[in-house]
Backbone as ProteinMPNN parsed JSONL, in Angstrom:
{"seq_chain_A": "MIALNLRPTLSLTDAVFERLCQQNPDLRLERTAQGELIVMPPAGSESSRQNLSLSAQLWQWNQQTKLGVTFDSSAGFTLPNGAIRSPDAAWIEKTRWERLTPEQRRKFAPLCPDFVLELKSPGDDLPPLQAKLQEYIDNGAQLGWLIDAERQQVYVYRPGQPVQVSDRPDTLAGNPVLPNFVMDFTLI", "coords_chain_A": {"N_chain_A": [[48.186, 230.257, 46.426], [50.487, 229.191, 44.058], [51.62, 226.575, 42.054], [54.325, 225.822, 40.097], [55.419, 223.739, 37.573], [58.476, 223.282, 36.415], [60.093, 221.495, 35.181], [60.83, 219.508, 32.29], [62.211, 221.67, 31.408], [63.571, 223.559, 33.034], [65.758, 223.128, 35.703], [65.494, 223.4, 39.086], [67.984, 223.832, 40.805], [69.772, 224.018, 43.944], [71.407, 226.307, 43.827], [70.306, 227.76, 41.655], [67.704, 228.174, 42.606], [68.264, 229.714, 44.884], [69.368, 232.026, 43.685], [67.126, 232.873, 42.224], [65.395, 233.548, 44.327], [66.873, 235.646, 45.487], [66.819, 237.512, 43.424], [64.192, 238.148, 43.363], [63.064, 239.448, 45.784], [60.649, 240.26, 46.889], [58.871, 238.242, 46.591], [57.396, 235.314, 47.988], [58.799, 232.299, 48.021], [58.943, 228.757, 47.522], [60.422, 225.494, 47.141], [59.41, 222.378, 46.034], [59.97, 218.88, 46.899], [59.857, 217.565, 44.52], [60.768, 219.383, 42.72], [59.104, 221.445, 41.944], [58.139, 224.875, 41.704], [56.887, 226.902, 44.164], [54.791, 229.588, 44.513], [53.829, 231.974, 46.719], [51.271, 234.163, 47.689], [51.486, 237.463, 49.234], [50.745, 237.676, 52.733], [47.493, 238.38, 54.013], [46.362, 241.27, 55.863], [45.125, 240.603, 58.363], [45.902, 237.901, 58.702], [48.666, 238.274, 58.813], [48.891, 239.781, 61.163], [48.006, 237.877, 63.039], [49.937, 235.9, 62.677], [52.247, 237.235, 63.5], [51.705, 237.523, 66.229], [51.734, 234.832, 67.05], [54.385, 234.085, 66.369], [55.793, 235.905, 67.966], [55.176, 235.024, 70.547], [56.472, 232.535, 70.564], [59.118, 233.401, 70.157], [59.488, 234.972, 72.495], [59.291, 233.022, 74.535], [61.573, 231.51, 73.851], [63.565, 233.419, 74.244], [63.546, 233.554, 76.992], [64.177, 230.924, 77.775], [66.423, 230.182, 76.293], [66.924, 227.905, 74.751], [67.132, 227.35, 72.077], [66.882, 228.403, 68.643], [64.87, 230.776, 67.026], [62.683, 231.359, 64.204], [61.211, 233.41, 61.67], [58.606, 233.769, 59.156], [60.077, 234.271, 56.877], [62.304, 232.691, 56.66], [64.028, 230.063, 55.029], [64.35, 226.519, 54.723], [66.357, 223.785, 53.835], [65.152, 220.746, 53.362], [65.723, 217.243, 54.244], [64.63, 215.736, 52.111], [65.094, 217.293, 49.902], [63.388, 219.4, 49.358], [62.775, 222.91, 49.659], [61.584, 224.67, 52.153], [59.432, 227.019, 53.85], [58.318, 227.649, 56.807], [55.677, 229.3, 58.706], [56.483, 229.972, 61.262], [59.286, 228.851, 63.149], [61.411, 226.653, 65.069], [64.596, 225.686, 66.215], [66.528, 223.395, 67.968], [69.193, 224.342, 70.08], [71.847, 223.053, 70.015], [71.724, 221.629, 67.612], [71.517, 223.71, 65.748], [73.954, 224.993, 66.216], [75.761, 223.166, 65.195], [75.802, 223.63, 62.523], [77.64, 225.11, 59.849], [78.927, 228.495, 59.475], [78.483, 229.262, 56.793], [76.416, 227.493, 56.011], [74.397, 228.448, 57.647], [73.919, 230.952, 56.577], [72.65, 230.466, 54.192], [69.874, 228.556, 52.902], [69.227, 226.798, 55.539], [70.468, 223.497, 55.92], [68.551, 221.524, 57.114], [65.761, 220.171, 58.931], [63.497, 222.041, 60.845], [62.981, 221.611, 64.417], [60.528, 222.276, 65.491], [57.648, 223.355, 63.842], [55.381, 225.787, 62.591], [52.39, 226.493, 60.998], [50.147, 228.82, 59.695], [46.95, 228.864, 58.578], [45.82, 230.774, 55.978], [42.92, 232.72, 54.984], [42.521, 232.301, 52.191], [43.858, 229.945, 51.68], [43.995, 226.469, 50.821], [43.143, 223.653, 52.761], [44.123, 220.861, 52.468], [46.736, 220.97, 51.005], [48.296, 222.289, 52.943], [48.138, 220.521, 55.092], [49.528, 218.371, 53.966], [52.008, 219.568, 53.755], [52.714, 219.934, 56.465], [52.891, 217.262, 57.214], [55.023, 216.55, 55.614], [57.091, 217.984, 56.864], [57.211, 216.566, 59.314], [57.887, 214.009, 58.351], [60.44, 214.572, 57.558], [61.907, 215.074, 59.812], [60.968, 216.924, 61.749], [59.875, 217.387, 65.083], [57.586, 218.295, 66.183], [54.639, 219.771, 65.014], [52.415, 222.391, 64.273], [49.41, 223.145, 62.776], [47.455, 225.787, 62.185], [44.174, 226.711, 61.999], [42.616, 229.449, 61.967], [40.116, 230.489, 61.283], [38.312, 228.353, 61.587], [38.901, 227.823, 64.146], [40.64, 225.776, 64.955], [43.342, 223.569, 65.75], [45.731, 221.601, 64.308], [47.682, 219.017, 65.364], [50.816, 217.71, 64.899], [52.932, 214.945, 65.285], [55.807, 212.811, 65.241], [55.187, 209.433, 64.298], [52.622, 209.359, 65.383], [49.045, 209.648, 65.203], [47.46, 212.475, 63.621], [46.35, 215.004, 65.745], [43.415, 216.817, 66.533], [42.633, 219.886, 67.835], [39.916, 221.514, 69.053], [38.87, 224.811, 69.23], [40.934, 225.716, 71.11], [42.131, 227.441, 73.987], [44.693, 227.556, 74.86], [47.795, 225.868, 74.085], [50.119, 223.372, 74.774], [53.631, 222.904, 74.24], [55.195, 220.783, 75.084], [57.004, 217.683, 74.89], [58.912, 218.855, 73.284], [59.14, 221.658, 73.168], [59.888, 222.721, 76.008], [57.794, 223.636, 78.64], [56.556, 225.595, 77.125], [53.732, 227.429, 76.278], [51.291, 228.16, 74.068], [49.243, 230.93, 73.602], [46.206, 231.126, 72.347], [44.134, 232.887, 72.494], [44.98, 235.355, 71.851], [44.956, 235.536, 69.132]], "CA_chain_A": [[49.424, 229.557, 46.189], [50.619, 228.706, 42.694], [52.705, 225.619, 41.878], [54.801, 225.79, 38.718], [56.3, 222.628, 37.253], [59.428, 223.819, 35.452], [60.853, 220.396, 34.576], [62.271, 219.342, 32.156], [62.791, 222.886, 30.844], [64.467, 224.206, 33.984], [65.977, 222.398, 36.945], [65.697, 224.339, 40.196], [69.032, 223.41, 41.722], [69.874, 224.906, 45.107], [71.993, 227.585, 43.403], [69.331, 228.473, 40.819], [66.616, 228.607, 43.471], [68.768, 230.809, 45.718], [69.448, 233.211, 42.825], [65.744, 233.286, 41.939], [64.904, 234.221, 45.54], [67.601, 236.91, 45.644], [66.398, 238.444, 42.385], [62.767, 238.439, 43.562], [62.925, 239.473, 47.244], [59.272, 240.54, 47.311], [58.073, 237.029, 46.436], [57.606, 234.209, 48.924], [58.982, 231.138, 47.169], [59.375, 227.479, 48.072], [60.65, 224.448, 46.145], [58.999, 221.067, 46.526], [60.935, 217.803, 46.694], [59.753, 217.187, 43.11], [61.335, 220.452, 41.922], [58.115, 222.466, 41.585], [58.29, 226.179, 42.326], [55.656, 227.345, 44.813], [54.73, 231.038, 44.683], [52.779, 232.27, 47.692], [50.985, 235.599, 47.74], [51.697, 238.044, 50.562], [49.665, 237.418, 53.688], [46.568, 239.471, 54.282], [46.677, 242.0, 57.091], [44.703, 239.85, 59.553], [46.783, 236.739, 58.833], [49.964, 238.772, 59.236], [48.76, 240.145, 62.581], [47.933, 236.636, 63.806], [51.226, 235.231, 62.59], [53.193, 237.954, 64.347], [51.398, 237.167, 67.613], [52.213, 233.472, 67.287], [55.848, 234.111, 66.319], [56.277, 236.655, 69.127], [55.083, 234.158, 71.725], [57.56, 231.556, 70.463], [60.355, 234.134, 70.364], [59.564, 235.361, 73.911], [59.625, 231.811, 75.29], [62.954, 231.151, 73.568], [64.423, 234.41, 74.9], [63.612, 233.212, 78.407], [64.783, 229.609, 78.002], [67.701, 230.082, 75.561], [67.078, 226.507, 74.354], [67.295, 227.173, 70.643], [66.847, 229.552, 67.757], [63.548, 230.92, 66.414], [62.674, 231.906, 62.853], [59.919, 233.88, 61.179], [58.151, 233.179, 57.896], [60.971, 234.549, 55.757], [63.411, 231.732, 56.655], [63.866, 228.837, 54.261], [65.132, 225.377, 55.19], [66.488, 222.689, 52.876], [64.804, 219.514, 54.062], [66.446, 216.076, 53.74], [64.076, 215.248, 50.841], [65.462, 218.224, 48.847], [62.479, 220.546, 49.317], [63.145, 224.109, 50.419], [60.307, 225.103, 52.72], [59.455, 228.203, 54.7], [57.161, 227.663, 57.706], [55.324, 230.622, 59.234], [57.37, 230.133, 62.418], [60.039, 227.616, 63.363], [62.372, 226.636, 66.172], [65.61, 224.638, 66.134], [67.26, 223.192, 69.218], [70.46, 225.082, 70.043], [73.026, 222.281, 69.586], [71.57, 221.305, 66.186], [71.843, 224.928, 65.012], [75.38, 225.279, 66.378], [76.538, 222.231, 64.381], [75.87, 224.145, 61.154], [78.727, 226.054, 59.573], [78.413, 229.839, 59.171], [77.999, 229.262, 55.408], [75.115, 226.812, 56.0], [73.433, 229.319, 58.32], [73.616, 232.093, 55.705], [71.791, 230.016, 53.09], [68.703, 227.832, 53.41], [69.857, 225.816, 56.422], [70.198, 222.127, 55.476], [67.944, 220.697, 58.155], [64.343, 220.43, 59.211], [63.332, 222.545, 62.215], [62.393, 220.707, 65.405], [59.134, 222.693, 65.62], [57.163, 224.216, 62.762], [54.025, 226.295, 62.76], [51.782, 227.052, 59.792], [48.862, 229.472, 59.929], [46.134, 228.824, 57.367], [45.196, 232.037, 55.59], [41.566, 232.471, 54.449], [42.537, 231.823, 50.813], [44.585, 228.68, 51.57], [43.292, 225.193, 50.89], [43.668, 222.884, 53.885], [44.926, 219.665, 52.149], [48.176, 221.2, 50.767], [48.958, 222.625, 54.208], [48.268, 219.275, 55.851], [50.619, 217.616, 53.346], [53.251, 220.266, 54.101], [53.029, 219.591, 57.856], [53.334, 215.861, 57.225], [56.365, 216.554, 55.029], [58.015, 218.392, 57.928], [57.353, 215.442, 60.25], [58.622, 212.957, 57.64], [61.817, 215.01, 57.371], [62.605, 215.231, 61.081], [60.341, 217.79, 62.757], [59.358, 216.646, 66.232], [56.273, 218.847, 66.519], [54.122, 220.729, 64.049], [51.06, 222.894, 64.499], [48.721, 223.791, 61.663], [46.411, 226.566, 62.846], [43.082, 227.199, 61.158], [41.996, 230.449, 62.84], [38.698, 230.651, 60.943], [37.569, 227.243, 62.207], [39.393, 227.744, 65.517], [41.179, 224.431, 65.141], [44.774, 223.372, 65.633], [46.115, 220.233, 63.97], [48.959, 218.766, 66.026], [51.566, 216.651, 64.237], [54.094, 214.397, 65.987], [56.252, 211.586, 64.559], [54.654, 208.152, 64.747], [51.316, 209.491, 66.024], [48.032, 210.242, 64.323], [47.238, 213.91, 63.785], [45.328, 215.349, 66.732], [42.75, 218.081, 66.241], [42.155, 220.596, 69.018], [38.861, 222.465, 68.708], [38.746, 226.022, 70.034], [41.805, 225.753, 72.294], [42.611, 228.731, 74.489], [46.144, 227.402, 74.917], [48.311, 224.564, 73.674], [51.472, 223.198, 75.294], [54.592, 222.351, 73.302], [56.006, 219.743, 75.723], [58.317, 217.889, 75.483], [59.822, 219.493, 72.331], [59.301, 223.036, 73.641], [59.579, 222.575, 77.429], [57.052, 224.685, 79.339], [55.997, 226.591, 76.212], [52.279, 227.375, 76.127], [50.821, 229.163, 73.113], [47.962, 231.528, 73.963], [45.458, 231.365, 71.121], [43.15, 233.965, 72.669], [45.574, 236.564, 71.281], [44.711, 235.593, 67.706]], "C_chain_A": [[49.39, 229.01, 44.767], [51.804, 227.757, 42.649], [53.065, 225.566, 40.399], [55.735, 224.606, 38.531], [57.208, 223.082, 36.122], [60.239, 222.739, 34.747], [60.17, 219.932, 33.308], [62.966, 220.594, 31.638], [63.849, 223.503, 31.747], [64.561, 223.357, 35.237], [66.289, 223.407, 38.038], [66.713, 223.768, 41.176], [69.038, 224.367, 42.911], [70.374, 226.281, 44.684], [71.011, 228.403, 42.572], [68.186, 228.997, 41.681], [67.055, 229.787, 44.342], [68.856, 232.107, 44.91], [68.062, 233.762, 42.514], [65.157, 234.041, 43.128], [65.571, 235.578, 45.721], [67.139, 237.953, 44.634], [64.929, 238.85, 42.512], [62.462, 238.502, 45.055], [61.5, 239.744, 47.729], [58.361, 239.324, 47.182], [58.404, 236.038, 47.542], [57.633, 232.938, 48.091], [59.398, 229.923, 47.977], [59.63, 226.544, 46.891], [60.244, 223.128, 46.749], [60.1, 220.054, 46.282], [60.942, 217.342, 45.244], [60.281, 218.279, 42.18], [60.339, 221.488, 41.454], [58.425, 223.757, 42.332], [56.931, 226.592, 42.882], [55.768, 228.854, 45.025], [53.552, 231.335, 45.596], [52.525, 233.77, 47.721], [51.312, 236.153, 49.125], [50.494, 237.738, 51.456], [48.762, 238.64, 53.787], [46.894, 240.099, 55.628], [46.307, 241.211, 58.345], [45.594, 238.628, 59.768], [48.164, 237.166, 59.323], [49.955, 239.136, 60.718], [48.769, 238.891, 63.453], [49.29, 235.935, 63.831], [52.269, 235.913, 63.468], [52.956, 237.614, 65.821], [51.941, 235.783, 67.956], [53.747, 233.435, 67.335], [56.432, 234.82, 67.54], [56.227, 235.804, 70.39], [56.207, 233.121, 71.732], [58.904, 232.23, 70.743], [60.54, 234.494, 71.849], [59.934, 234.167, 74.789], [61.098, 231.453, 75.094], [63.937, 232.143, 74.198], [64.595, 234.074, 76.378], [64.378, 231.912, 78.646], [66.169, 229.45, 77.372], [67.991, 228.655, 75.092], [67.336, 226.312, 72.866], [67.289, 228.485, 69.902], [65.478, 229.587, 67.092], [63.667, 231.62, 65.06], [61.273, 232.361, 62.489], [59.647, 233.279, 59.795], [59.073, 233.453, 56.716], [62.143, 233.569, 55.674], [63.057, 230.51, 55.816], [64.798, 227.767, 54.788], [65.167, 224.326, 54.094], [66.273, 221.389, 53.632], [65.592, 218.337, 53.489], [65.915, 215.537, 52.405], [64.383, 216.18, 49.663], [64.546, 219.425, 48.713], [63.095, 221.711, 50.081], [61.837, 224.735, 50.863], [60.508, 226.264, 53.679], [58.213, 228.213, 55.595], [56.877, 229.074, 58.207], [56.126, 230.967, 60.486], [58.068, 228.794, 62.623], [60.999, 227.79, 64.529], [63.305, 225.453, 65.968], [66.362, 224.598, 67.447], [68.691, 223.703, 69.044], [71.646, 224.263, 69.519], [72.92, 221.871, 68.122], [71.95, 222.515, 65.337], [73.347, 225.191, 65.058], [76.264, 224.333, 65.579], [76.66, 222.693, 62.925], [77.046, 225.109, 61.008], [78.113, 227.443, 59.348], [77.847, 229.93, 57.749], [76.604, 228.611, 55.311], [74.042, 227.689, 56.634], [73.017, 230.49, 57.44], [72.662, 231.717, 54.582], [70.516, 229.41, 53.673], [69.246, 226.658, 54.218], [69.454, 224.39, 56.034], [69.726, 221.222, 56.612], [66.468, 221.045, 58.28], [64.237, 220.958, 60.637], [62.713, 221.481, 63.134], [60.898, 220.991, 65.583], [58.802, 223.603, 64.452], [55.714, 224.593, 63.037], [53.579, 226.866, 61.417], [50.425, 227.611, 60.177], [48.108, 229.485, 58.609], [45.511, 230.195, 57.139], [43.828, 231.745, 54.995], [41.561, 231.921, 53.023], [43.244, 230.489, 50.615], [43.636, 227.494, 51.572], [43.952, 224.357, 51.979], [44.526, 221.685, 53.461], [46.391, 219.939, 51.807], [48.942, 221.567, 52.042], [49.137, 221.386, 55.084], [49.407, 218.424, 55.293], [51.971, 218.248, 53.699], [53.664, 219.946, 55.543], [53.524, 218.154, 57.952], [54.739, 215.743, 56.629], [57.406, 216.978, 56.069], [58.272, 217.231, 58.887], [58.176, 214.328, 59.609], [60.1, 213.297, 57.466], [62.526, 215.378, 58.668], [62.007, 216.171, 62.1], [59.76, 216.911, 63.869], [57.966, 217.106, 66.652], [55.882, 219.849, 65.45], [52.697, 221.113, 64.399], [50.566, 223.571, 63.238], [47.498, 224.468, 62.262], [45.422, 227.073, 61.805], [42.273, 228.161, 62.024], [40.511, 230.615, 62.551], [37.838, 229.581, 61.606], [37.916, 227.066, 63.68], [39.828, 226.319, 65.855], [42.693, 224.459, 64.993], [45.012, 221.888, 65.386], [47.52, 220.032, 64.52], [49.605, 217.53, 65.401], [52.764, 216.257, 65.085], [54.506, 213.11, 65.269], [55.615, 210.335, 65.16], [53.297, 208.209, 65.419], [50.306, 210.027, 65.022], [47.885, 211.742, 64.613], [46.114, 214.116, 64.795], [44.728, 216.699, 66.358], [42.221, 218.653, 67.546], [41.135, 221.63, 68.57], [38.804, 223.583, 69.733], [39.652, 226.046, 71.269], [42.108, 227.19, 72.697], [44.132, 228.733, 74.511], [46.508, 226.018, 74.398], [49.765, 224.489, 74.127], [52.361, 222.517, 74.266], [55.478, 221.265, 73.87], [55.969, 218.461, 74.908], [59.293, 218.635, 74.552], [60.161, 220.911, 72.76], [58.938, 223.055, 75.126], [58.944, 223.831, 78.036], [56.551, 225.812, 78.435], [54.497, 226.361, 76.086], [51.863, 228.523, 75.218], [49.437, 229.617, 73.538], [47.228, 231.89, 72.668], [44.392, 232.444, 71.269], [43.668, 235.27, 72.062], [45.362, 236.661, 69.766], [43.229, 235.435, 67.418]], "O_chain_A": [[48.39, 228.44, 44.331], [52.881, 228.086, 43.147], [52.212, 225.296, 39.552], [56.729, 224.477, 39.246], [56.753, 223.248, 34.99], [60.991, 223.034, 33.818], [58.94, 219.971, 33.276], [64.182, 220.588, 31.445], [64.905, 223.923, 31.275], [63.543, 222.917, 35.77], [67.242, 224.179, 37.925], [66.349, 223.28, 42.246], [68.38, 225.407, 42.88], [69.841, 227.302, 45.12], [70.896, 229.614, 42.766], [67.748, 230.135, 41.508], [66.304, 230.746, 44.516], [68.462, 233.167, 45.397], [67.85, 234.974, 42.537], [64.494, 235.063, 42.95], [64.907, 236.554, 46.071], [67.074, 239.141, 44.949], [64.478, 239.783, 41.848], [61.679, 237.693, 45.552], [61.19, 239.471, 48.889], [57.209, 239.363, 47.613], [59.551, 235.936, 47.976], [56.617, 232.54, 47.521], [60.106, 230.033, 48.978], [59.128, 226.763, 45.789], [60.676, 222.784, 47.849], [61.051, 220.326, 45.55], [61.937, 216.781, 44.783], [60.242, 218.111, 40.961], [60.689, 222.342, 40.639], [58.915, 223.728, 43.46], [55.941, 226.627, 42.152], [56.721, 229.336, 45.638], [52.413, 230.988, 45.285], [53.468, 234.56, 47.771], [51.406, 235.391, 50.088], [49.373, 237.567, 50.977], [49.211, 239.779, 53.662], [47.62, 239.518, 56.435], [47.092, 241.156, 59.292], [45.998, 238.349, 60.897], [48.763, 236.488, 60.158], [50.904, 238.834, 61.442], [49.45, 238.843, 64.477], [49.731, 235.442, 64.869], [53.081, 235.243, 64.106], [53.913, 237.438, 66.575], [52.532, 235.584, 69.017], [54.331, 232.828, 68.232], [57.448, 234.388, 68.085], [57.141, 235.861, 71.212], [56.818, 232.861, 72.769], [59.73, 231.692, 71.48], [61.633, 234.334, 72.392], [60.782, 234.277, 75.675], [61.793, 231.131, 76.058], [65.019, 231.75, 74.636], [65.666, 234.285, 76.948], [65.139, 231.807, 79.608], [66.991, 228.674, 77.86], [69.147, 228.236, 75.037], [67.72, 225.222, 72.442], [67.639, 229.534, 70.444], [64.976, 228.556, 66.645], [64.613, 232.366, 64.806], [60.279, 231.786, 62.932], [60.37, 232.396, 59.333], [58.854, 232.899, 55.638], [62.905, 233.613, 54.708], [61.942, 229.992, 55.881], [65.902, 228.062, 55.245], [64.141, 224.009, 53.493], [67.107, 220.982, 54.441], [66.083, 218.42, 52.364], [66.676, 214.94, 51.643], [63.976, 215.893, 48.538], [64.891, 220.383, 48.02], [63.846, 221.513, 51.036], [61.077, 225.263, 50.051], [61.587, 226.466, 54.237], [57.169, 228.727, 55.194], [57.744, 229.945, 58.138], [56.414, 232.138, 60.734], [57.516, 227.738, 62.311], [61.349, 228.903, 64.92], [62.873, 224.361, 65.598], [66.78, 225.629, 67.973], [69.311, 223.517, 67.997], [72.38, 224.743, 68.655], [73.945, 221.773, 67.448], [72.629, 222.37, 64.32], [73.943, 225.57, 64.05], [77.418, 224.665, 65.307], [77.515, 222.208, 62.184], [77.391, 225.83, 61.943], [76.921, 227.556, 59.063], [76.839, 230.603, 57.528], [75.724, 229.118, 54.615], [72.891, 227.669, 56.196], [71.889, 230.971, 57.542], [71.939, 232.574, 54.074], [70.132, 229.718, 54.801], [69.671, 225.649, 53.655], [68.274, 224.098, 55.843], [70.415, 220.283, 57.01], [66.005, 222.077, 57.794], [64.828, 220.381, 61.55], [62.016, 220.575, 62.676], [60.103, 220.076, 65.796], [59.568, 224.505, 64.111], [54.943, 223.835, 63.626], [54.307, 227.629, 60.782], [49.651, 226.971, 60.888], [48.582, 230.057, 57.627], [44.778, 230.712, 57.982], [43.589, 230.626, 54.54], [40.673, 231.142, 52.677], [43.24, 229.949, 49.509], [42.602, 227.512, 52.24], [45.177, 224.351, 52.107], [45.592, 221.494, 54.048], [47.249, 219.194, 52.281], [50.105, 221.194, 52.198], [50.167, 221.225, 55.739], [50.166, 217.824, 56.055], [52.955, 217.541, 53.915], [54.844, 219.713, 55.808], [54.468, 217.865, 58.688], [55.547, 214.934, 57.086], [58.484, 216.389, 56.141], [59.42, 216.947, 59.23], [59.064, 213.765, 60.249], [60.92, 212.405, 57.251], [63.625, 215.933, 58.637], [62.491, 216.222, 63.231], [59.226, 215.832, 63.612], [57.258, 216.407, 67.376], [56.693, 220.675, 65.031], [51.881, 220.27, 64.772], [51.222, 224.461, 62.698], [46.606, 223.8, 62.786], [45.79, 227.77, 60.86], [41.355, 227.745, 62.731], [39.725, 230.856, 63.468], [36.761, 229.875, 62.124], [37.302, 226.259, 64.378], [39.447, 225.747, 66.876], [43.252, 225.247, 64.23], [44.559, 221.034, 66.148], [48.438, 220.78, 64.186], [49.017, 216.448, 65.379], [53.518, 217.112, 65.548], [53.652, 212.394, 64.746], [55.517, 210.2, 66.38], [52.852, 207.207, 65.978], [50.66, 210.767, 64.105], [48.156, 212.201, 65.723], [45.063, 213.482, 64.709], [45.436, 217.607, 65.922], [41.466, 218.002, 68.268], [41.459, 222.525, 67.791], [38.704, 223.343, 70.936], [39.187, 226.364, 72.364], [42.317, 228.051, 71.843], [44.778, 229.741, 74.227], [45.665, 225.128, 74.285], [50.546, 225.414, 73.901], [51.906, 221.658, 73.511], [56.432, 220.852, 73.211], [54.949, 218.187, 74.276], [60.385, 219.006, 74.983], [61.321, 221.321, 72.722], [57.8, 223.372, 75.474], [59.492, 224.93, 77.949], [56.164, 226.871, 78.928], [54.048, 225.245, 75.823], [52.053, 229.695, 75.542], [48.559, 228.795, 73.803], [47.593, 232.846, 71.984], [43.807, 232.873, 70.275], [42.889, 236.184, 71.79], [45.559, 237.724, 69.177], [42.82, 235.457, 66.257]]}, "name": "protein", "num_of_chains": 1, "seq": "MIALNLRPTLSLTDAVFERLCQQNPDLRLERTAQGELIVMPPAGSESSRQNLSLSAQLWQWNQQTKLGVTFDSSAGFTLPNGAIRSPDAAWIEKTRWERLTPEQRRKFAPLCPDFVLELKSPGDDLPPLQAKLQEYIDNGAQLGWLIDAERQQVYVYRPGQPVQVSDRPDTLAGNPVLPNFVMDFTLI"}
């Protein structure tokens, strides 16, 4: 991950950032609340395989419950603090999504997902990912999971609670945010 501070030379407004993303579709880009441009390399094959398994489980649960809308790692969200972030997987409760206009849905939706999931790739440093999960919680996420597959740990984030660390979990439940959702970590 590379962070570029473009200020004061260039201000990454929503429109400029959107154009930058459109002109560089092969890059994974995020904008921090401070206006820094984050460039993330493509995921390695193993990380991509793991991420697909995690996203598929969330998608399958949502297909059965019809409680919301799921997103993969290519979706960007404009958080209340002004950052535009792209979690590896996300879920938004149905009525919150339906309140958005069609125009808002086509762009980087102006809200924080209810649930976010980040998968630590082997080349990622843990502290920036932990800060990113905390940023999601500070901006309205009700549940966040940071998965470190190498260490077989899951960091669980909830508003107003200390971060919980689950060592070598086979499964993890998403209640009450994701009713009856249980992620199977044996698949990754």
